[in-house]
C-alpha positions in Angstrom: 56.9 153.8 117.8 58.0 151.5 120.6 54.5 150.0 120.9 54.7 149.1 117.2 58.1 147.5 117.5 57.0 145.6 120.6 53.9 144.4 118.9 55.8 143.2 115.9 58.4 141.4 118.0 55.7 139.6 120.0 53.9 138.7 116.8 57.1 137.2 115.4 57.7 135.2 118.6 54.2 133.9 118.6 54.5 133.0 114.9 57.7 131.0 115.7 56.0 129.2 118.5 53.0 128.3 116.3 55.4 127.0 113.7 57.4 124.9 116.2 54.2 123.5 117.7 52.8 122.7 114.3 49.6 124.8 114.9 48.0 126.7 112.1 47.6 130.4 112.8 44.1 131.8 113.3 45.2 134.9 111.4 43.6 135.7 108.1 45.6 134.8 104.9 48.5 137.1 103.9 46.5 138.6 101.0 43.9 139.9 103.5 46.6 141.4 105.6 48.1 143.1 102.6 44.6 144.6 101.9 44.4 145.8 105.4 47.8 147.4 105.1 46.5 149.2 102.0 43.5 150.5 103.9 45.6 151.8 106.7 48.0 153.5 104.3 45.0 155.0 102.5 43.7 156.4 105.7 47.0 158.2 106.4 47.4 159.5 102.9 45.0 162.4 103.0 46.2 163.9 106.3 49.8 163.4 105.1 49.1 165.3 101.8 47.3 168.0 103.7 50.3 168.5 106.0 52.7 168.6 103.1 50.7 171.3 101.2 50.5 173.6 104.2 
């Protein structure tokens, strides 16, 4: 969990620096990131359901 929080914190810091410098981020648009989040959630869904059902 620490790695995720550290990654998020560094990402936010870099985002702020990009904004201050007026540089456009090379990251994909937000809609693509939301789709990626959906893919990751979908990957975790089946193992989670299996662990809940025994």
